[in-house]
All heavy atoms as an XYZ file, in Angstrom:
913
protein
N      -9.248    -12.865     -1.570
C      -9.994    -12.207     -0.420
C      -8.963    -11.495      0.475
O      -9.249    -10.526      1.213
C     -10.707    -13.248      0.510
C     -11.895    -13.867     -0.176
S     -12.978    -12.624     -0.929
C     -14.102    -12.585      0.330
N      -7.649    -11.777      0.357
C      -6.676    -11.099      1.289
C      -6.642     -9.661      0.958
O      -6.610     -8.846      1.881
C      -5.224    -11.779      0.848
C      -4.115    -11.213      1.653
N      -3.968    -11.319      2.983
C      -2.955    -10.600      1.267
C      -2.895    -10.838      3.384
N      -2.221    -10.314      2.210
N      -6.665     -9.219     -0.368
C      -6.695     -7.849     -0.663
C      -7.900     -7.031     -0.129
O      -7.802     -5.920      0.161
C      -6.782     -7.780     -2.198
C      -5.391     -7.969     -2.841
C      -5.366     -9.319     -3.475
O      -6.184    -10.349     -2.985
O      -4.442     -9.640     -4.366
N      -9.094     -7.818      0.023
C     -10.319     -7.089      0.493
C     -10.001     -6.531      1.985
O     -10.226     -5.361      2.286
C     -11.398     -8.027      0.684
C     -12.742     -7.525      1.078
C     -13.332     -6.367      0.022
C     -13.855     -8.627      1.134
N      -9.472     -7.250      2.806
C      -9.260     -6.849      4.157
C      -8.187     -5.696      4.266
O      -8.328     -4.776      5.007
N      -7.189     -5.892      3.518
C      -6.034     -4.851      3.396
C      -6.588     -3.607      2.854
O      -6.280     -2.461      3.306
C      -4.906     -5.333      2.615
C      -4.111     -6.546      3.270
C      -3.083     -7.024      2.271
C      -3.414     -5.985      4.448
N      -7.467     -3.699      1.858
C      -8.073     -2.445      1.194
C      -8.933     -1.735      2.196
O      -8.928     -0.466      2.313
C      -8.887     -2.803     -0.088
O      -7.971     -3.635     -1.013
C      -9.382     -1.551     -0.770
N      -9.619     -2.462      2.994
C     -10.682     -1.956      3.998
C      -9.715     -1.141      5.069
O     -10.057     -0.039      5.296
C     -11.447     -2.926      4.744
C     -12.305     -2.426      5.698
C     -13.342     -3.415      6.169
O     -13.037     -4.702      6.196
O     -14.283     -3.112      6.772
N      -8.623     -1.781      5.479
C      -7.798     -1.149      6.448
C      -7.235      0.178      5.939
O      -7.112      1.284      6.551
C      -6.578     -2.028      6.888
C      -6.963     -3.203      7.709
C      -5.834     -4.150      8.013
O      -4.694     -3.697      7.779
O      -6.095     -5.351      8.368
N      -6.698      0.181      4.629
C      -6.194      1.406      3.907
C      -7.274      2.549      3.847
O      -7.049      3.614      4.273
C      -5.558      1.115      2.585
C      -5.354      2.290      1.873
C      -4.347      0.311      2.842
N      -8.507      2.125      3.432
C      -9.621      3.040      3.369
C     -10.025      3.810      4.717
O     -10.079      4.999      4.630
C     -10.831      2.403      2.703
C     -11.957      3.225      2.474
C     -11.727      4.492      1.664
C     -13.155      2.488      1.858
N      -9.993      2.867      5.723
C     -10.463      3.364      7.067
C      -9.219      4.519      7.501
O      -9.630      5.459      8.025
C     -10.528      2.201      8.022
C     -10.612      2.763      9.474
C     -11.856      1.456      7.627
N      -8.063      4.056      7.330
C      -6.947      4.987      7.787
C      -6.980      6.241      6.933
O      -6.830      7.367      7.480
C      -5.710      4.286      7.600
N      -7.226      6.175      5.513
C      -7.342      7.396      4.770
C      -8.410      8.253      5.223
O      -8.331      9.511      5.272
C      -7.457      6.925      3.306
N      -9.641      7.616      5.443
C     -10.739      8.556      5.902
C     -10.514      9.123      7.198
O     -10.897     10.281      7.368
C     -12.108      7.510      5.917
C     -12.474      7.183      4.570
C     -13.643      6.032      4.656
C     -13.011      8.270      3.667
N      -9.953      8.415      8.139
C      -9.705      9.046      9.499
C      -8.736     10.173      9.338
O      -8.826     11.284      9.858
C      -9.145      8.023     10.418
C     -10.133      6.853     10.884
C      -9.474      5.830     11.706
O      -8.330      5.953     12.056
O     -10.347      4.947     12.051
N      -7.633     10.074      8.522
C      -6.719     11.127      8.273
C      -7.415     12.278      7.635
O      -7.139     13.463      8.010
C      -5.583     10.696      7.442
O      -4.952      9.515      8.156
C      -4.444     11.725      7.208
N      -8.229     12.031      6.651
C      -8.883     13.127      5.950
C      -9.833     13.916      6.836
O      -9.922     15.140      6.781
C      -9.616     12.613      4.671
N     -10.491     13.183      7.657
C     -11.524     13.830      8.695
C     -10.728     14.746      9.678
O     -11.106     15.721      9.912
C     -12.371     12.782      9.363
C     -13.399     12.184      8.523
C     -14.279     11.273      9.287
N     -15.291     10.521      8.401
C     -15.091      9.318      8.068
N     -14.184      8.549      8.564
N     -15.848      8.759      7.126
N      -9.653     14.348     10.078
C      -8.791     14.984     11.090
C      -8.295     16.317     10.409
O      -8.185     17.315     10.996
C      -7.625     14.203     11.616
C      -7.979     13.216     12.689
C      -6.699     12.644     13.414
N      -5.674     12.247     12.477
C      -5.397     10.933     12.064
N      -6.325     10.138     12.399
N      -4.432     10.710     11.315
N      -7.997     16.239      9.147
C      -7.515     17.482      8.544
C      -8.704     18.318      7.975
O      -8.475     19.367      7.387
C      -6.835     16.975      7.163
N      -9.906     17.931      8.305
C     -11.095     18.818      7.959
C     -11.397     18.786      6.458
O     -11.945     19.738      5.835
N     -10.892     17.657      5.718
C     -11.009     17.657      4.241
C     -12.488     17.362      3.810
O     -13.444     16.907      4.620
C     -10.312     16.435      3.813
N     -12.725     17.924      2.584
C     -14.044     17.589      1.999
C     -14.033     16.395      1.071
O     -15.091     16.054      0.604
C     -14.716     18.825      1.387
C     -13.948     19.471      0.252
C     -14.593     20.656     -0.282
N     -13.762     21.236     -1.308
C     -13.982     21.499     -2.409
N     -15.142     21.303     -2.903
N     -13.047     22.103     -3.212
N     -12.810     16.135      0.664
C     -12.611     15.030     -0.185
C     -11.106     14.525     -0.207
O     -10.323     15.277      0.244
C     -12.821     15.425     -1.681
N     -10.892     13.285     -0.631
C      -9.526     12.686     -0.809
C      -9.388     12.510     -2.271
O     -10.238     11.981     -3.029
C      -9.509     11.327     -0.231
C      -9.683     11.399      1.394
C      -8.107     10.718     -0.501
C      -9.753     10.031      2.017
N      -8.377     13.278     -2.800
C      -8.049     13.142     -4.255
C      -7.182     12.118     -4.661
O      -7.235     11.747     -5.890
C      -7.612     14.618     -4.786
O      -6.560     15.031     -3.996
N      -6.300     11.679     -3.735
C      -5.243     10.782     -4.190
C      -4.920      9.935     -2.948
O      -4.670     10.553     -1.866
C      -4.018     11.454     -4.688
C      -2.993     10.368     -5.237
C      -1.810     11.154     -5.851
O      -0.994     11.768     -5.169
N      -1.744     11.020     -7.144
N      -4.675      8.574     -3.049
C      -4.230      7.740     -2.204
C      -2.905      7.031     -2.565
O      -3.043      6.421     -3.604
C      -5.262      6.742     -1.750
C      -4.741      5.777     -0.663
C      -6.448      7.429     -1.134
N      -1.880      7.207     -1.895
C      -0.582      6.608     -2.405
C      -0.277      5.435     -1.429
O      -0.331      5.587     -0.198
C       0.564      7.644     -2.246
C       1.871      6.805     -2.763
C       0.300      8.794     -3.174
N      -0.183      4.344     -1.932
C       0.007      2.915     -1.282
C       1.428      2.385     -1.564
O       1.962      2.475     -2.707
C      -1.033      1.916     -1.680
C      -2.414      2.375     -1.533
C      -3.294      1.303     -1.996
C      -2.678      2.604     -0.041
N       2.147      1.882     -0.534
C       3.414      1.304     -0.708
C       3.141     -0.289     -0.613
O       2.535     -0.695      0.205
C       4.433      1.673      0.430
N       3.623     -0.928     -1.777
C       3.352     -2.344     -1.967
C       4.801     -3.001     -1.844
O       5.659     -2.688     -2.649
C       2.807     -2.482     -3.456
C       2.443     -3.880     -3.700
C       1.450     -4.525     -2.907
C       1.996     -3.954     -5.244
N       4.949     -3.939     -0.919
C       6.181     -4.598     -0.741
C       6.529     -5.344     -2.024
O       5.638     -6.006     -2.687
C       6.075     -5.587      0.347
O       7.064     -6.521      0.342
N       7.840     -5.378     -2.453
C       8.347     -6.205     -3.514
C       8.057     -7.612     -3.324
O       8.125     -8.418     -4.243
C       9.691     -5.924     -3.923
O      10.602     -6.314     -2.811
N       7.859     -8.094     -2.091
C       7.660     -9.597     -1.827
C       6.223     -9.786     -1.797
O       5.861    -11.029     -1.535
C       8.312     -9.842     -0.462
N       5.370     -8.968     -2.096
C       3.969     -9.126     -1.954
C       3.308     -9.901     -3.169
O       3.792     -9.861     -4.245
C       3.208     -7.859     -1.725
O       1.708     -8.055     -1.794
N       2.296    -10.672     -2.888
C       1.537    -11.457     -3.849
C       0.214    -10.577     -4.160
O      -0.586    -11.042     -4.809
C       1.117    -12.811     -3.343
C       2.233    -13.610     -3.355
N       3.027    -13.940     -2.211
C       2.848    -14.425     -4.274
C       3.871    -14.732     -2.412
N       3.874    -15.127     -3.820
N       0.052     -9.303     -3.537
C      -1.141     -8.554     -3.783
C      -1.185     -7.984     -5.300
O      -0.147     -7.419     -5.843
C      -1.081     -7.332     -2.901
C      -1.257     -7.897     -1.456
C      -2.137     -6.322     -3.231
C      -1.062     -6.850     -0.453
N      -2.313     -8.126     -5.742
C      -2.570     -7.613     -7.147
C      -3.107     -6.194     -7.075
O      -4.242     -5.933     -6.561
C      -3.566     -8.526     -7.912
C      -3.809     -8.090     -9.320
O      -3.559     -6.998     -9.727
O      -4.408     -8.889    -10.110
N      -2.417     -5.183     -7.551
C      -2.854     -3.745     -7.499
C      -4.228     -3.533     -8.045
O      -5.079     -2.800     -7.561
C      -1.856     -2.952     -8.158
C      -0.555     -3.909     -8.030
C      -1.019     -5.274     -8.140
N      -4.608     -4.269     -9.187
C      -5.869     -3.992     -9.776
C      -6.966     -4.607     -8.929
O      -8.216     -4.083     -8.989
C      -5.883     -4.606    -11.234
C      -4.854     -3.903    -12.150
C      -5.194     -2.339    -12.183
O      -6.337     -1.915    -12.225
O      -4.192     -1.558    -11.905
N      -6.870     -5.688     -8.230
C      -7.778     -6.215     -7.178
C      -7.914     -5.157     -6.249
O      -9.135     -4.886     -5.879
C      -7.366     -7.542     -6.754
C      -8.313     -7.957     -5.646
C      -7.432     -8.622     -7.903
N      -6.910     -4.522     -5.736
C      -7.050     -3.561     -4.665
C      -7.741     -2.336     -5.106
O      -8.739     -1.852     -4.567
C      -5.595     -3.138     -4.096
C      -5.830     -1.855     -3.218
C      -4.886     -4.260     -3.435
N      -7.460     -1.970     -6.424
C      -8.152     -0.879     -7.118
C      -9.578     -1.024     -7.155
O     -10.459     -0.220     -6.774
C      -7.581     -0.635     -8.446
C      -8.040      0.735     -9.009
C      -7.354      0.948    -10.395
N      -5.857      0.818    -10.359
C      -4.992      1.722     -9.862
N      -5.561      2.982     -9.439
N      -3.748      1.557    -10.018
N      -9.989     -2.233     -7.539
C     -11.512     -2.585     -7.802
C     -12.198     -2.505     -6.326
O     -13.256     -2.104     -6.241
C     -11.704     -3.855     -8.539
O     -11.266     -4.945     -7.846
N     -11.565     -3.152     -5.344
C     -12.061     -3.192     -4.094
C     -12.355     -1.719     -3.614
O     -13.285     -1.427     -2.991
C     -11.294     -3.981     -2.979
C     -11.318     -5.414     -3.248
N     -12.546     -5.985     -3.482
C     -10.296     -6.426     -3.215
C     -12.302     -7.410     -3.603
N     -10.947     -7.653     -3.371
N     -11.222     -0.903     -3.722
C     -11.240      0.498     -3.293
C     -12.437      1.196     -3.919
O     -13.139      2.066     -3.263
C      -9.893      1.095     -3.535
C      -9.843      2.491     -2.923
C      -9.317      2.604     -1.635
C     -10.180      3.675     -3.533
C      -9.132      3.850     -1.056
C      -9.935      4.799     -3.019
C      -9.496      4.981     -1.780
N     -12.527      1.098     -5.144
C     -13.597      1.881     -5.837
C     -14.973      1.348     -5.428
O     -15.861      2.352     -5.051
C     -13.613      1.526     -7.451
C     -14.800      2.023     -8.097
C     -12.426      2.164     -7.995
N     -15.385      0.126     -5.048
C     -16.442     -0.335     -4.646
C     -16.658      0.177     -3.126
O     -17.807      0.522     -2.750
C     -16.563     -1.854     -4.557
N     -15.704     -0.008     -2.321
C     -15.809      0.389     -0.811
C     -15.859      1.856     -0.602
O     -16.368      2.316      0.523
C     -14.585     -0.247     -0.129
C     -14.628     -1.834     -0.144
S     -13.038     -2.554      0.449
C     -13.078     -1.961      2.152
N     -15.381      2.607     -1.511
C     -15.270      4.173     -1.204
C     -16.465      4.836     -1.733
O     -16.489      6.114     -1.394
C     -14.050      4.678     -1.844
O     -14.029      4.666     -3.246
N     -17.414      4.202     -2.422
C     -18.646      4.876     -2.799
C     -19.244      5.558     -1.719
O     -19.458      4.961     -0.659
C     -19.483      3.931     -3.623
C     -19.026      3.616     -4.973
C     -20.140      2.645     -5.710
N     -19.483      2.412     -6.951
C     -19.287      1.066     -7.281
N     -19.498      0.100     -6.509
N     -18.632      0.811     -8.407
N     -19.643      6.753     -1.863
C     -20.380      7.612     -0.826
C     -19.485      8.034      0.352
O     -20.119      8.535      1.261
N     -18.165      7.939      0.205
C     -17.268      8.435      1.161
C     -16.413      9.588      0.679
O     -16.530      9.842     -0.473
C     -16.261      7.332      1.614
O     -15.347      7.011      0.703
C     -17.033      5.985      1.986
N     -15.618     10.179      1.554
C     -14.629     11.181      1.046
C     -13.686     10.685      0.077
O     -13.090     11.514     -0.702
C     -14.053     11.896      2.239
C     -14.562     12.487      3.355
C     -13.734     12.948      4.449
C     -15.464     13.660      2.783
N     -13.456      9.377     -0.011
C     -12.473      8.883     -0.958
C     -13.030      8.489     -2.302
O     -12.322      7.915     -3.127
C     -11.850      7.619     -0.245
N     -14.318      8.606     -2.431
C     -14.887      8.218     -3.652
C     -14.255      9.044     -4.963
O     -14.139     10.193     -4.813
C     -16.429      8.416     -3.795
C     -17.019      7.921     -5.108
C     -18.673      8.152     -4.927
O     -19.210      8.641     -4.033
O     -19.252      7.588     -6.024
N     -13.914      8.364     -5.908
C     -13.138      8.899     -7.054
C     -11.719      9.376     -6.856
O     -11.128      9.775     -7.836
N     -11.159      8.902     -5.768
C      -9.709      9.159     -5.501
C      -8.845      8.406     -6.421
O      -9.100      7.264     -6.734
C      -9.374      9.086     -3.975
N      -7.746      8.871     -6.836
C      -6.746      8.115     -7.679
C      -5.996      7.291     -6.612
O      -5.623      7.710     -5.565
C      -5.697      9.080     -8.334
C      -6.349      9.820     -9.528
O      -7.204      9.339    -10.118
O      -5.845     10.895     -9.896
N      -5.708      6.105     -7.025
C      -4.857      5.203     -6.255
C      -3.517      5.082     -7.058
O      -3.455      4.720     -8.185
C      -5.417      3.769     -6.188
C      -6.468      3.468     -5.226
C      -6.766      2.024     -5.186
C      -5.984      3.902     -3.832
N      -2.427      5.354     -6.263
C      -1.162      5.318     -6.869
C      -0.210      4.230     -5.963
O      -0.277      4.257     -4.747
C      -0.312      6.630     -6.736
C       1.080      6.571     -7.094
C      -1.140      7.691     -7.517
N       0.320      3.346     -6.708
C       1.144      2.306     -5.996
C       2.601      2.589     -6.149
O       3.178      2.718     -7.356
C       0.726      0.882     -6.640
C      -0.538      0.455     -6.272
C      -1.649      0.844     -7.086
C      -0.887     -0.283     -5.046
C      -2.972      0.300     -6.785
C      -2.093     -0.738     -4.901
C      -3.167     -0.389     -5.666
N       3.391      2.657     -5.103
C       4.882      2.572     -5.138
C       5.346      1.198     -4.687
O       4.871      0.788     -3.530
C       5.390      3.590     -4.286
C       5.176      5.001     -4.706
N       5.107      6.092     -3.959
C       4.710      5.479     -5.984
C       4.826      7.118     -4.561
N       4.646      6.813     -5.781
N       6.186      0.647     -5.383
C       6.942     -0.602     -4.908
C       7.914     -0.264     -3.861
O       8.778      0.403     -4.222
C       7.313     -1.381     -6.106
C       8.041     -2.870     -5.604
C       6.231     -1.972     -6.994
N       7.778     -0.927     -2.742
C       8.918     -0.743     -1.717
C       9.768     -2.014     -1.769
O       9.296     -3.103     -1.492
C       8.183     -0.653     -0.340
C       9.060     -0.571      0.789
C       8.373     -0.387      2.248
N       7.426     -1.615      2.487
C       7.786     -2.705      2.713
N       8.932     -3.212      2.926
N       6.741     -3.640      2.907
N      11.002     -1.734     -2.200
C      11.842     -2.773     -2.277
C      12.263     -3.362     -0.979
O      12.551     -2.590     -0.001
C      13.208     -2.329     -3.017
N      12.184     -4.775     -0.876
C      12.666     -5.407      0.286
C      13.984     -6.230     -0.018
O      13.960     -7.181     -0.969
C      11.529     -6.431      0.731
C      11.914     -7.186      1.992
C      10.242     -5.603      1.011
N      15.108     -5.891      0.596
C      16.364     -6.660      0.380
C      16.503     -7.628      1.471
O      16.196     -7.295      2.736
C      17.472     -5.646      0.342
C      17.677     -5.026     -0.976
C      18.951     -4.313     -1.246
O      19.545     -3.919     -0.181
O      19.445     -4.105     -2.305
N      17.225     -8.614      1.177
C      17.659     -9.619      2.185
C      19.108    -10.071      1.849
O      19.479    -10.095      0.787
C      16.740    -10.739      2.329
C      15.944    -10.645      3.545
C      15.188    -11.959      3.814
O      15.392    -13.071      3.322
N      14.035    -11.879      4.611
N      19.787    -10.678      2.914
C      20.996    -11.308      2.721
C      20.711    -12.808      2.921
O      20.155    -13.058      4.003
C      22.106    -10.855      3.474
C      23.370    -11.708      3.292
C      22.458     -9.419      3.311
N      20.948    -13.699      1.997
C      20.619    -15.166      2.171
C      21.481    -15.668      3.314
O      22.774    -15.516      3.385
C      20.860    -15.811      1.000
S      20.580    -17.724      0.988
N      20.753    -16.294      4.234
C      21.429    -16.890      5.400
C      22.246    -18.111      5.001
O      23.118    -18.652      5.657
N      21.929    -18.733      3.815
C      22.542    -19.858      3.396
C      23.783    -19.635      2.582
O      24.866    -20.206      2.836
C      21.613    -20.705      2.643
C      21.973    -22.024      2.172
O      22.524    -22.791      3.022
N      21.862    -22.441      0.938
N      23.597    -18.783      1.481
C      24.797    -18.469      0.572
C      25.577    -17.127      0.646
O      26.458    -16.859      0.168
C      24.387    -18.844     -0.918
S      23.307    -17.596     -1.604
N      24.774    -16.233      1.484
C      25.329    -14.921      1.598
C      24.995    -13.890      0.526
O      25.367    -12.712      0.664
N      24.231    -14.240     -0.464
C      23.967    -13.283     -1.495
C      22.993    -12.297     -1.085
O      21.910    -12.708     -0.314
C      23.315    -14.023     -2.735
C      22.937    -12.970     -3.784
C      22.620    -13.567     -5.089
N      22.164    -12.540     -6.049
C      21.408    -12.754     -7.020
N      21.075    -13.872     -7.438
N      21.191    -11.667     -7.792
N      23.135    -11.053     -1.497
C      22.189     -9.914     -1.186
C      21.332     -9.904     -2.345
O      21.700     -9.934     -3.478
C      22.966     -8.599     -0.950
C      22.002     -7.411     -0.774
C      22.755     -6.088     -0.506
N      23.527     -6.129      0.722
C      23.002     -5.913      1.887
N      21.833     -5.690      2.079
N      23.747     -6.028      3.049
N      20.021     -9.853     -2.093
C      19.040     -9.742     -3.199
C      17.798     -9.032     -2.857
O      17.418     -8.868     -1.748
C      18.840    -11.288     -3.623
C      18.066    -12.097     -2.565
C      16.608    -12.199     -2.644
C      18.717    -12.723     -1.715
C      16.027    -12.988     -1.657
C      18.134    -13.440     -0.719
C      16.743    -13.713     -0.722
N      17.085     -8.712     -3.904
C      15.790     -8.082     -3.815
C      14.729     -9.174     -3.722
O      14.608     -9.922     -4.642
C      15.478     -7.168     -5.096
C      14.167     -6.448     -5.018
C      14.115     -5.322     -3.826
C      13.964     -5.702     -6.387
N      13.966     -9.222     -2.660
C      12.966    -10.160     -2.419
C      11.761     -9.893     -3.401
O      11.312     -8.792     -3.355
C      12.489    -10.238     -1.090
C      11.442    -11.352     -0.761
C      13.701    -10.504     -0.103
N      11.323    -10.915     -4.037
C      10.029    -10.812     -4.864
C       9.111    -11.852     -4.299
O       9.282    -12.506     -3.364
C      10.429    -10.945     -6.434
C      11.049    -12.247     -6.686
O      10.896    -13.242     -5.966
O      11.641    -12.363     -7.819
N       8.058    -11.991     -5.207
C       6.983    -12.974     -4.788
C       7.373    -14.446     -4.728
O       6.601    -15.212     -4.102
C       5.779    -12.698     -5.756
C       6.034    -13.108     -7.094
C       6.593    -11.974     -7.945
O       6.699    -10.890     -7.539
O       6.957    -12.231     -9.084
N       8.675    -14.768     -5.161
C       9.162    -16.054     -5.043
C       9.467    -16.338     -3.639
O       9.618    -17.586     -3.302
C      10.197    -16.354     -6.056
C       9.921    -16.128     -7.513
C       8.873    -17.216     -7.905
O       8.853    -18.339     -7.550
O       7.881    -16.719     -8.664
N       9.976    -15.427     -2.872
C      10.222    -15.615     -1.461
C      11.289    -16.629     -1.280
O      11.330    -17.384     -0.348
C       9.057    -16.005     -0.621
C       7.893    -14.933     -0.607
C       6.723    -15.544      0.158
C       8.339    -13.638     -0.160
N      12.396    -16.559     -2.200
C      13.544    -17.466     -2.097
C      14.710    -16.894     -2.720
O      14.608    -15.906     -3.540
C      13.184    -18.716     -2.761
N      15.876    -17.111     -2.288
C      17.052    -16.752     -2.830
C      17.337    -17.093     -4.242
O      17.030    -18.314     -4.469
C      18.440    -17.197     -1.940
S      19.944    -16.896     -2.737
N      17.581    -16.222     -5.152
C      17.644    -16.510     -6.539
C      18.802    -17.395     -6.858
O      18.818    -18.117     -7.876
C      17.821    -15.246     -7.302
C      18.231    -14.327     -6.321
C      17.795    -14.836     -4.873
N      19.838    -17.426     -6.071
C      21.074    -18.344     -6.267
C      20.870    -19.797     -5.694
O      21.166    -20.687     -6.464
C      22.280    -17.656     -5.656
C      22.919    -16.685     -6.470
O      22.376    -16.291     -7.641
O      23.864    -15.995     -6.034
N      20.551    -19.895     -4.440
C      20.558    -21.171     -3.860
C      19.030    -21.708     -3.503
O      18.962    -22.883     -3.182
C      21.306    -21.229     -2.589
S      20.667    -20.362     -1.222
N      18.052    -20.889     -3.626
C      16.674    -21.330     -3.352
C      16.303    -21.232     -1.943
O      15.157    -21.685     -1.685
N      17.096    -20.846     -1.144
C      16.734    -20.876      0.375
C      15.644    -19.936      0.637
O      15.634    -18.893      0.064
C      18.033    -20.522      1.254
N      14.722    -20.306      1.399
C      13.531    -19.428      1.741
C      14.024    -18.060      2.448
O      15.044    -18.160      3.129
C      12.662    -20.205      2.627
C      13.507    -21.290      3.189
C      14.672    -21.485      2.265
N      13.285    -17.086      2.244
C      13.578    -15.856      2.950
C      13.093    -15.729      4.295
O      12.251    -16.702      4.692
C      12.966    -14.525      2.183
C      13.436    -14.468      0.717
C      11.556    -14.627      2.150
N      13.614    -14.935      5.120
C      13.189    -14.806      6.458
C      11.955    -13.931      6.537
O      11.929    -12.791      6.243
C      14.262    -14.123      7.342
C      13.867    -13.998      8.851
O      12.747    -14.188      9.147
N      14.831    -13.522      9.589
N      10.794    -14.560      6.655
C       9.473    -13.831      6.658
C       9.389    -12.617      7.667
O       8.517    -11.690      7.396
C       8.401    -14.914      6.763
C       9.118    -16.021      7.588
C      10.427    -15.898      7.066
N      10.069    -12.817      8.713
C       9.905    -11.752      9.706
C      10.622    -10.390      9.418
O      10.533     -9.299     10.021
C      10.666    -12.213     11.131
C      10.008    -13.435     11.605
N       8.711    -13.516     12.097
C      10.414    -14.785     11.647
C       8.368    -14.780     12.368
N       9.392    -15.588     12.140
N      11.383    -10.446      8.423
C      12.089     -9.071      7.969
C      11.320     -8.497      6.714
O      11.887     -7.553      6.096
C      13.536     -9.406      7.483
O      13.583    -10.315      6.404
C      14.257    -10.062      8.613
N      10.182     -8.940      6.234
C       9.641     -8.587      4.938
C       8.682     -7.163      5.225
O       8.619     -6.462      4.281
C       8.656     -9.557      4.401
C       9.470    -10.885      3.909
C       8.451    -11.803      3.372
C      10.450    -10.547      2.971
N       8.320     -7.133      6.420
C       7.439     -5.897      6.657
C       6.022     -6.130      6.115
O       5.630     -7.162      5.654
N       5.181     -4.887      6.108
C       3.881     -5.020      5.737
C       3.839     -5.169      4.198
O       4.656     -4.643      3.613
C       3.099     -3.779      6.182
N       2.804     -5.961      3.746
C       2.649     -6.056      2.256
C       2.255     -4.830      1.740
O       2.585     -4.357      0.522
C       1.587     -7.255      1.921
C       2.091     -8.593      2.268
C       1.101     -9.563      1.866
O       0.239     -9.961      2.687
O       1.191    -10.023      0.570
N       1.164     -4.069      2.236
C       0.538     -2.915      1.702
C       0.286     -2.105      2.850
O      -0.213     -2.282      3.902
C      -0.820     -3.382      1.131
C      -1.671     -2.236      0.416
C      -0.817     -1.959     -0.943
C      -2.943     -2.746      0.151
N       0.794     -0.756      2.601
C       0.503      0.251      3.680
C       0.214      1.600      3.019
O       0.551      1.803      1.821
C       1.989      0.582      4.440
O       2.943      0.880      3.549
C       2.339     -0.628      5.268
N      -0.515      2.322      3.809
C      -0.912      3.695      3.262
C       0.350      4.621      3.474
O       0.848      4.898      4.613
C      -2.115      4.220      4.171
C      -2.504      5.641      3.947
C      -2.993      5.856      2.399
C      -3.549      6.083      4.865
N       0.861      5.105      2.301
C       2.033      6.094      2.336
C       1.604      7.439      2.548
O       2.309      8.205      3.410
C       2.833      5.874      1.049
C       4.132      6.509      1.001
C       4.880      5.988     -0.182
O       5.455      4.947     -0.230
O       4.825      6.856     -1.202
N       0.698      7.933      1.847
C       0.204      9.303      1.984
C      -1.191      9.529      1.287
O      -1.584      8.679      0.565
C       1.199     10.314      1.444
O       1.206     10.214      0.038
N      -1.833     10.565      1.616
C      -3.122     11.015      0.917
C      -2.965     12.408      0.537
O      -2.256     13.292      1.198
C      -4.305     10.618      1.603
C      -4.461     11.528      2.921
C      -4.422      9.176      2.069
C      -5.860     11.513      3.622
N      -3.699     12.745     -0.455
C      -3.936     14.192     -0.842
C      -5.400     14.497     -0.672
O      -6.162     13.738     -1.200
C      -3.500     14.408     -2.307
C      -3.580     15.939     -2.582
C      -2.899     16.079     -4.105
O      -1.743     15.875     -4.311
O      -3.666     16.427     -5.057
N      -5.622     15.373      0.174
C      -6.958     15.852      0.381
C      -7.350     17.216     -0.015
O      -6.470     18.111     -0.384
C      -7.181     15.736      2.013
C      -7.072     14.360      2.427
C      -6.359     16.755      2.763
N      -8.535     17.568     -0.291
C      -9.093     18.791     -0.565
C      -9.832     19.465      0.553
O     -10.693     18.795      1.131
C     -10.096     18.764     -1.856
C     -10.695     20.007     -2.199
C      -9.459     18.074     -3.087
N      -9.291     20.617      1.005
C      -9.779     21.206      2.195
C     -10.746     22.309      1.726
O     -10.430     22.989      0.699
C      -8.712     21.729      3.062
C      -9.171     22.533      4.263
C      -7.771     20.655      3.504
N     -11.874     22.664      2.284
C     -12.770     23.600      1.825
C     -12.137     24.980      1.658
O     -11.355     25.452      2.444
C     -13.762     23.777      3.057
C     -13.844     22.483      3.737
C     -12.317     21.935      3.558
N     -12.474     25.565      0.556
C     -11.859     26.888      0.104
C     -10.419     26.935      0.131
O      -9.783     28.011      0.259
C     -12.410     28.048      0.990
C     -13.977     28.029      0.999
O     -14.438     27.933     -0.101
O     -14.456     28.144      1.999
N      -9.697     25.878     -0.152
C      -8.240     25.865     -0.057
C      -7.817     24.919     -1.305
O      -8.538     24.085     -1.854
C      -7.651     25.457      1.195
C      -7.902     26.354      2.207
C      -7.225     25.950      3.535
O      -6.106     25.294      3.458
O      -7.592     26.251      4.580
N      -6.590     25.020     -1.657
C      -5.846     24.111     -2.541
C      -5.726     22.742     -1.823
O      -5.745     22.682     -0.660
C      -4.465     24.647     -2.958
C      -4.551     25.989     -3.602
S      -5.575     25.951     -5.156
C      -4.371     24.947     -6.184
N      -5.475     21.690     -2.656
C      -5.290     20.335     -2.158
C      -4.059     20.379     -1.139
O      -3.139     21.093     -1.304
C      -4.823     19.486     -3.255
C      -5.585     20.161     -4.429
C      -5.515     21.673     -4.077
N      -4.162     19.795     -0.041
C      -3.218     19.554      0.946
C      -2.602     18.142      1.087
O      -3.464     17.101      0.933
C      -3.727     19.760      2.348
C      -2.683     19.705      3.494
C      -4.255     21.330      2.439
N      -1.327     17.958      1.172
C      -0.733     16.584      1.247
C      -0.496     16.220      2.644
O       0.059     16.965      3.413
C       0.609     16.792      0.407
C       1.186     15.400     -0.010
N       0.763     14.510     -0.844
C       2.325     14.702      0.721
C       1.544     13.381     -0.945
N       2.399     13.498      0.042
N      -1.165     15.113      3.042
C      -1.033     14.523      4.417
C      -0.208     13.302      4.418
O      -0.271     12.594      3.586
C      -2.469     14.166      4.819
C      -3.231     15.400      5.274
C      -2.903     15.773      6.610
O      -2.456     15.044      7.492
O      -3.052     17.017      6.839
N       0.654     13.174      5.384
C       1.506     12.015      5.448
C       1.124     11.394      7.004
O       0.767     12.107      7.865
C       2.925     12.271      5.532
C       3.421     12.565      4.206
C       4.853     12.517      4.037
N       5.203     12.750      2.621
C       5.502     11.765      1.772
N       5.535     10.568      2.075
N       5.848     12.186      0.562
């Protein structure tokens, strides 16, 4: 259910951005997914398809970019890429959750503006 709320937030933000741009459709939504996240992109995709029906985002392509999250272990000093294990791969010390950032964020959208070519919005 975690993905449901995040997907709704992303959809609302994309729709607001598209409306401000005067778009008639959203053709692509690019999402940044934290390397530390437990979010399943396919679950987000299925929620997005269902939730976007009848909106400007219906039929939009979803693209996921993994945002690497690095940390230095406070216990052993190793620098590492945080993954869903949320622990240092050398000593097993837990990561600092306050430095992970958002699990899923709207990175950009591509919209179709009436009588124009697609426009890339950030």
